[in-house]
N, C-alpha and C positions, 0 to 999 in steps of 0.2 A: 504494500500500500504506500502510495506517495503522498506525503503531507505537504503543508505549506512551506515555502522556502527551499524546496528541493530536498528536504530530509526524507529519508526512507525509514519507515518503521518496520522493524524485523523482530518479531517475537518480543515486543514490548520495549525494545531498545532502539534509540535513534542512531542511525549511521550516516555520517556525512558522505556525500559523493566523493569519488576519488578526484583529487586535485592534480592535474597533470603538470602544474608549474611548481609543485612543492619541491623543496630541496631534498636530496637523498638523505635518508636517516641512517643510523648505525647498522640497521639490518641490511640495507642495500649495500653498504660499504663492506660489511662482513661477507656477503655473498660474492661480491666482486673479488675481494681478497682471497676467498677460498677457491674461486675459479682460477685466478692467476696462479695460486700455489699449486693446484692440480696440474695445470698446463706445464709449469716449470718442472714439476716432479716427473711428469711423463717424458719431457724432453731430456732431462738428466738420465733417466732410466734407459732411454733409447741410445743415448750417447755411450753410457757405461757398457751396455750389452754389445754395441758395435765394436767398442775397444776390446772387450773380452773375446769376441769372435775373431778379431784380427790377431790378437796375441795367440789364441788357440791354433789358428791356421799356421802361424809362424812356428809354433812349437811342434805341431804335427810334421811340418816340413823338416825341421832339424832332426826329430826323432826318426824319421824315415831314412836319414842318412844323406840327404841332399846338402850341397854346399852353397847353392845360390838361393837362399831363402829370404833375402831382403825384399821388402815390398818395392815396387818400381818407384823411382823418384819422379816427382812432378815438376 
């Protein structure tokens, strides 16, 4: 039910309509911070796993008895 002044009555409580011009509150900042943290964590994990795979490939080359196991220089 919509009352006067744009207030919505929901189970006996008045709820103000969402203000699109409101400044972000701490909940929004925490959500953005958590998202950035997860993205950085995934990027670091991908980098660590790629480094581990590279080292493992070099180790397998050395263990197999090859002498030219250095990665190609760029």
